[in-house]
C-alpha positions in Angstrom: 12.5 8.5 11.3 12.6 4.7 11.6 15.7 2.5 12.6 16.9 0.3 9.4 17.2 -3.4 10.3 18.0 -6.4 8.0 15.1 -7.5 6.2 14.4 -9.9 3.6 13.4 -7.7 0.5 12.2 -9.3 -3.1 12.0 -8.0 -6.2 10.1 -8.6 -9.2 10.1 -8.6 -13.3 7.2 -6.5 -13.5 4.6 -4.2 -11.5 1.9 -7.4 -12.0 4.3 -9.9 -10.1 4.7 -7.7 -7.1 0.6 -7.1 -7.4 0.0 -10.3 -7.9 2.7 -11.1 -4.7 0.6 -8.6 -2.3 -3.0 -10.5 -3.1 -1.6 -13.7 -2.4 -0.4 -12.8 1.1 -3.0 -11.4 1.9 -4.8 -14.6 0.7 -2.5 -16.7 2.5 -1.9 -14.5 5.5 1.7 -13.9 5.4 3.2 -10.9 7.1 5.2 -8.4 4.6 4.5 -5.4 2.8 5.5 -3.2 -0.5 8.1 -1.0 -0.3 9.9 1.1 -3.4 13.1 -1.0 -4.1 15.5 0.1 -1.7 18.4 2.3 -3.9 21.1 -0.4 -3.3 19.1 -3.0 -5.5 18.3 -2.8 -9.2 15.1 -4.4 -10.2 13.0 -4.3 -13.3 10.0 -3.4 -11.6 10.0 -0.3 -8.8 8.2 -2.5 -6.1 9.1 -5.0 -3.6 7.5 -7.4 -0.9 9.7 -6.6 2.2 9.4 -9.6 5.4 11.2 -10.2 8.2 14.1 -13.1 7.2 12.7 -15.3 9.7 9.7 -16.0 7.0 12.0 -16.6 3.9 11.0 -20.8 4.1 7.8 -19.9 4.5 7.5 -17.0 1.9 9.0 -19.1 -0.6 6.8 -21.7 -0.3 3.8 -19.6 -0.4 5.1 -18.4 -3.6 5.8 -21.8 -5.0 2.4 -22.5 -4.5 0.7 -19.5 -5.9 3.4 -19.8 -9.0 4.8 -16.4 -8.0 8.5 -16.0 -9.4 10.3 -13.3 -8.1 13.4 -11.5 -9.7 15.9 -12.2 -6.9 15.6 -12.4 -2.7 17.9 -10.2 -0.9 19.1 -9.3 2.6 18.8 -5.5 2.8 18.8 -3.1 5.2 15.3 -1.1 5.0 
């Protein structure tokens, strides 16, 4: 089993938003991956983007540029 670490977890209102995030991150070479929303978080969609906390500003800037809106950004043990 993988050791849990504090990560940036971004939730979305819809699955389409989560898929748009994945596509934009690949296009802009932004690190991270799609994960199921952790149990500790409530979200409109069952998918979230997980990345290192140190990437938060880069990811937020890319999301603004790509026109992607998050539901919330969390710091969560994943």
